[in-house]
C-alpha positions as CSV (number, residue, x, y, z in Angstrom):
1,M,17.3,67.9,-24.4
2,D,17.8,71.3,-22.9
3,R,20.6,72.2,-20.6
4,L,18.7,72.0,-17.3
5,A,17.4,68.6,-18.2
6,Y,20.8,67.4,-19.1
7,L,22.2,68.6,-15.9
8,N,19.4,66.9,-13.8
9,R,20.0,63.6,-15.6
10,L,23.8,64.0,-14.8
11,S,23.1,64.7,-11.2
12,N,21.1,61.5,-10.9
13,E,24.0,59.5,-12.3
14,I,26.4,61.2,-9.8
15,L,24.2,60.6,-6.8
16,E,23.9,56.9,-7.7
17,K,27.7,56.7,-8.0
18,L,28.2,58.7,-4.9
19,S,25.8,56.3,-2.9
20,E,27.9,53.4,-4.1
21,E,31.2,55.0,-3.2
22,V,30.2,56.3,0.2
23,G,28.4,53.1,1.1
24,G,31.5,51.0,0.2
25,L,33.7,53.3,2.3
26,L,31.3,53.0,5.4
27,G,30.6,49.4,4.9
28,Q,26.9,50.2,5.1
29,D,24.2,50.9,2.6
30,F,24.1,54.6,1.9
31,T,21.5,56.3,-0.3
32,V,20.1,59.7,-1.2
33,D,16.4,59.5,-1.9
34,D,13.7,61.9,-2.8
35,I,16.0,63.8,-5.0
36,T,15.2,67.3,-6.4
37,H,17.1,69.4,-8.8
38,G,16.9,72.9,-10.2
39,L,17.9,76.5,-9.9
40,R,17.1,77.9,-6.4
41,S,18.2,81.0,-4.4
42,R,20.4,80.4,-1.4
43,D,17.7,81.4,1.0
44,E,15.2,78.9,-0.6
45,I,17.9,76.2,0.0
46,Y,18.2,77.4,3.7
47,A,14.5,77.5,4.4
48,P,13.9,73.7,5.2
49,L,17.2,73.4,7.1
50,S,17.1,73.3,10.9
51,G,19.9,73.8,13.3
52,K,23.7,73.6,12.7
53,Q,25.0,72.3,9.4
54,V,28.4,71.2,8.0
55,L,29.6,72.9,4.9
56,S,32.2,71.3,2.6
57,T,33.7,73.8,0.2
58,L,34.7,72.3,-3.1
59,T,37.2,74.3,-5.2
60,V,36.3,73.9,-8.8
61,S,38.9,74.1,-11.7
62,G,39.1,73.0,-15.3
63,D,36.9,74.6,-18.0
64,A,35.6,77.0,-15.4
65,E,36.6,78.0,-11.9
66,G,34.9,78.8,-8.7
67,L,33.4,77.3,-5.6
68,A,30.7,74.7,-5.0
69,Y,29.2,73.6,-1.7
70,V,28.0,70.4,0.1
71,V,25.7,71.0,3.0
72,I,24.5,68.4,5.5
73,G,23.1,68.4,9.2
74,L,25.8,68.6,11.8
75,K,24.4,65.5,13.5
76,D,24.4,63.5,10.3
77,A,28.0,64.5,9.7
78,I,28.8,63.2,13.1
79,T,27.0,59.9,12.3
80,L,28.8,59.4,9.0
81,G,32.2,60.3,10.4
82,G,31.6,58.2,13.5
83,T,30.4,55.3,11.5
84,L,33.6,55.4,9.4
85,I,35.9,55.3,12.4
86,L,33.6,52.7,14.1
87,L,32.8,54.9,17.1
88,P,30.9,53.0,19.8
89,P,27.1,53.7,19.8
90,D,27.1,55.4,23.2
91,E,29.9,57.7,22.3
92,M,28.2,58.4,18.9
93,A,24.9,59.3,20.8
94,A,26.7,61.5,23.3
95,R,28.6,63.4,20.4
96,R,25.3,63.9,18.6
97,K,23.6,65.1,21.6
98,K,26.4,67.7,22.4
99,Q,26.9,68.5,18.7
100,L,30.6,67.7,19.1
101,F,32.1,67.7,15.5
102,D,35.9,67.7,16.0
103,G,39.0,65.5,16.1
104,E,38.8,62.2,14.4
105,V,35.1,62.4,13.7
106,S,35.5,65.7,11.7
107,D,38.5,64.3,9.9
108,A,36.6,61.1,9.0
109,Y,33.7,63.1,7.6
110,G,36.2,65.1,5.7
111,E,37.3,61.9,4.0
112,I,33.7,61.3,3.0
113,A,33.5,64.7,1.5
114,N,36.7,63.9,-0.5
115,I,34.9,60.9,-1.8
116,M,32.0,63.1,-2.9
117,A,34.4,65.5,-4.5
118,G,36.0,62.7,-6.4
119,V,32.7,61.3,-7.7
120,Y,31.8,64.7,-9.1
121,T,35.2,65.0,-10.7
122,A,35.1,61.5,-12.3
123,V,31.7,62.1,-13.8
124,F,32.4,65.7,-15.0
125,I,35.8,64.7,-16.5
126,E,34.5,61.6,-18.2
127,H,31.1,62.5,-19.4
128,A,30.2,66.1,-18.9
129,D,30.6,69.5,-20.6
130,P,32.3,71.5,-19.1
131,K,35.1,69.3,-17.8
132,L,35.4,70.2,-14.2
133,H,37.6,69.1,-11.3
134,F,36.3,69.2,-7.7
135,K,38.5,69.3,-4.6
136,K,37.4,69.6,-1.0
137,T,39.3,72.5,0.6
138,E,37.4,73.5,3.7
139,L,35.1,72.0,6.3
140,K,33.2,74.1,8.8
141,E,30.1,74.3,10.9
142,F,27.5,77.1,10.3
143,T,24.0,77.9,11.1
144,P,21.9,79.0,8.0
145,S,20.2,82.4,8.1
146,P,19.6,85.1,5.6
147,S,22.3,87.2,7.3
148,D,24.9,84.4,7.3
149,S,27.6,84.8,4.8
150,T,29.1,81.4,4.9
151,I,27.6,80.7,1.4
152,P,27.2,84.0,-0.6
153,P,23.7,84.9,-1.6
154,G,22.6,84.2,-5.1
155,A,21.3,81.5,-7.3
156,Y,22.6,78.0,-7.4
157,Y,22.1,74.8,-9.4
158,T,21.0,72.6,-6.5
159,C,20.8,68.8,-6.0
160,S,19.1,67.9,-2.8
161,G,17.8,64.6,-1.2
162,Q,17.3,62.7,2.0
163,A,20.4,60.8,3.1
164,K,19.8,57.3,4.5
165,M,22.2,54.8,6.1
166,D,21.1,51.2,6.1
167,G,17.6,52.4,5.6
168,A,17.6,54.8,8.6
169,P,17.0,58.4,7.7
170,L,19.6,61.0,8.3
171,G,18.7,64.3,6.8
172,P,18.9,66.6,3.9
173,L,22.1,66.5,1.8
174,S,22.5,69.4,-0.7
175,I,25.1,70.1,-3.4
176,L,25.1,73.7,-4.6
177,I,26.9,74.7,-7.8
178,P,27.0,78.3,-9.2
179,P,25.1,78.2,-12.6
180,Q,27.9,79.8,-14.5
181,L,30.1,76.9,-13.7
182,L,27.7,74.7,-15.7
183,K,27.0,77.0,-18.6
184,L,23.5,77.7,-17.2
185,P,22.0,81.2,-17.7
186,L,22.0,82.9,-14.3
187,P,18.6,84.0,-13.0
188,G,18.4,87.5,-12.4
189,G,21.9,88.2,-13.7
190,V,23.7,87.7,-10.3
191,D,27.3,87.1,-10.8
192,N,29.0,84.9,-8.0
193,K,32.4,85.1,-9.7
194,E,35.2,87.3,-8.6
195,E,35.2,91.0,-9.4
196,G,35.7,91.9,-13.0
197,A,33.7,88.9,-14.3
198,A,31.2,89.6,-17.1
199,P,27.6,89.8,-15.9
200,A,25.1,87.2,-17.1
201,S,22.8,88.1,-20.1
202,P,19.8,90.2,-19.1
203,E,17.7,87.8,-21.0
204,A,18.6,84.9,-18.6
205,P,15.6,83.2,-17.3
206,R,14.4,84.2,-14.0
207,A,12.3,81.2,-12.8
208,I,13.3,81.5,-9.1
209,Q,11.9,85.1,-9.0
210,E,8.2,84.4,-9.9
211,T,5.3,85.7,-7.7
212,S,1.8,86.4,-8.0
213,G,-1.0,88.7,-6.8
214,P,-0.7,92.2,-5.1
215,I,0.9,92.6,-1.6
216,V,-0.8,94.5,1.2
217,L,1.7,95.7,4.0
218,D,0.9,97.1,7.4
219,S,-0.8,100.6,6.9
220,E,1.1,101.9,9.9
221,G,4.4,100.9,8.5
222,L,6.8,102.3,6.1
223,L,8.7,100.9,3.2
224,M,11.8,102.9,2.3
225,V,13.5,103.2,-1.0
226,V,17.0,104.9,-1.0
227,S,19.0,105.9,-4.0
228,E,21.6,108.3,-5.2
229,T,18.8,110.8,-5.8
230,Q,15.1,111.1,-4.8
231,Q,14.3,110.9,-8.5
232,S,16.0,107.6,-9.0
233,A,14.5,106.2,-5.8
234,E,11.1,107.2,-7.2
235,A,11.9,105.5,-10.5
236,F,12.8,102.2,-8.7
237,A,9.5,102.5,-6.6
238,R,7.4,102.8,-9.8
239,N,8.5,99.1,-10.7
240,F,6.3,97.7,-7.9
241,S,4.2,100.4,-6.3
242,D,1.0,99.5,-8.3
243,Q,1.2,96.0,-6.9
244,C,2.2,96.6,-3.3
245,R,-0.2,98.6,-1.1
246,C,2.1,100.3,1.4
247,N,3.3,103.6,2.6
248,L,6.4,104.5,0.6
249,A,9.2,106.9,1.4
250,C,11.7,107.6,-1.5
251,L,14.9,109.1,-0.1
252,H,18.4,109.9,-1.4
253,F,21.8,109.1,0.2
254,Q,22.3,112.2,2.1
255,E,18.8,112.2,3.6
256,D,18.3,112.8,7.4
257,F,16.8,109.3,7.8
258,P,15.9,109.6,11.4
259,G,13.9,112.8,10.5
260,A,12.3,111.2,7.5
261,I,11.1,108.2,9.6
262,Q,9.8,110.3,12.3
263,G,9.4,107.4,14.7
264,R,7.4,105.2,12.4
265,K,8.0,101.5,12.2
266,V,10.1,100.7,9.0
267,L,9.1,97.3,7.4
268,G,12.0,97.2,5.0
269,V,14.4,99.2,2.9
270,F,15.5,98.9,-0.6
271,L,18.9,100.5,-1.4
272,A,18.9,101.0,-5.2
273,M,22.3,101.8,-6.6
274,R,23.0,102.9,-10.2
275,E,26.4,101.2,-9.7
276,V,27.5,98.8,-6.9
277,G,30.4,100.5,-5.2
278,E,31.9,101.4,-1.8
279,R,29.9,104.6,-1.5
280,G,26.6,103.1,-2.0
281,L,27.4,100.0,0.1
282,A,28.7,102.1,3.0
283,S,25.3,103.8,3.1
284,I,23.9,100.5,4.4
285,I,25.5,101.4,7.8
286,K,24.0,104.8,7.9
287,I,20.6,103.6,7.0
288,Q,20.5,100.7,9.5
289,S,21.7,102.9,12.3
290,A,18.3,104.8,11.8
291,V,16.0,101.9,11.1
292,G,17.6,99.3,13.3
293,E,19.7,96.2,12.3
294,K,16.6,93.9,12.5
295,T,14.9,95.7,9.6
296,P,15.5,93.9,6.4
297,L,17.6,95.8,3.9
298,I,17.8,94.6,0.3
299,A,20.8,95.9,-1.7
300,A,19.8,96.4,-5.4
301,G,22.3,97.1,-8.3
302,P,23.8,95.8,-11.4
303,E,26.8,93.6,-12.1
304,W,27.3,92.1,-8.6
305,T,30.6,90.2,-8.0
306,R,31.5,87.8,-5.1
307,K,33.5,90.6,-3.5
308,T,30.7,93.2,-3.5
309,V,28.1,90.6,-2.4
310,L,30.3,89.8,0.6
311,Q,30.8,93.5,1.3
312,A,26.9,94.1,1.3
313,V,26.4,91.2,3.7
314,K,29.2,92.3,5.9
315,Y,27.7,95.8,6.2
316,G,24.4,94.4,6.9
317,A,22.3,93.7,3.8
318,R,19.7,90.9,4.3
319,D,19.6,90.0,0.6
320,I,20.7,91.0,-2.9
321,L,18.7,92.1,-5.9
322,V,20.2,92.4,-9.3
323,T,19.0,95.4,-11.5
324,P,17.3,96.1,-13.8
325,A,14.6,94.1,-12.0
326,N,11.0,93.5,-13.0
327,S,8.1,93.9,-10.6
328,G,7.8,90.1,-9.9
329,E,11.4,90.0,-8.7
330,I,11.0,92.9,-6.3
331,L,7.7,91.5,-5.0
332,V,9.5,88.3,-4.3
333,K,11.8,90.1,-2.0
334,I,8.9,92.1,-0.3
335,R,7.1,88.8,0.4
336,Q,10.1,87.1,1.6
337,H,11.6,89.7,3.9
338,M,9.1,92.5,4.6
339,Q,5.6,90.9,4.7
340,E,6.5,89.2,8.0
341,Q,7.5,92.5,9.5
342,S,4.1,93.9,9.0
343,R,2.2,91.2,10.9
């Protein structure tokens, strides 16, 4: 059995136990159905979510250290927390309508998140390799979007399903764990660990990066590639230019961006850095002052860390790309962020 299949089986066991434990705490039947597993990008996880969500941050320790996340809809968290404290139905409905997730309701859902963390710990300590301990350390509301930094961009081993209570549907429940905590090769080489961690092997599988067919962008628009030199920008562009019909502008960091654009609509920007550092990341601000904050900018470079990912997002990057990247990986980013701009 390969590593991914092993983790999928383990996740099924965890969700079965989690359903029993949470149901016992609530005094009602609780299930997670239509379960899916696998390696997915953060934005793929965000895509089906609607409205405000509640994030439980789980601090992971043991054979590996890092952060994992549990995501559930805000209204569903209110329902679960309210059920635990026996909230009257009319008050429950009023809280759901006003999206009031505070006080006893928030504390009660926090206890449910503690139960989830406890179930993961029990199974990983008793049965799994690596041996991991999960502890709920933070609870917060957030609205998923590509620019939101609540969960760092990157790939996660994800277990998702539809939560139900006494047969009534609630909504999606997702558990996100960075692959390196589970000894899984990291797609694309993105490193979500703290600065200084070793990058994943360049031979790691890149299943979430697949794409197919050429891309045609707006003939009036412009796709920019910016790098330390014009030559390095052109080298990056050659990775995808034969599969993407568009107007390309290859520029260097010191370029007069407003002059180079000349009033044209910019569909998107790739910032291709030889090394991910303060100088390159700071150029995001300069570029966006010329193209506008709504223009998607993809920061591309090697050996990303949690710190540099958060810096890039803070400065305004829409997404992260790990280099060296193949044409398929670059085309995925174009389809995801720039094709819409050309419509």
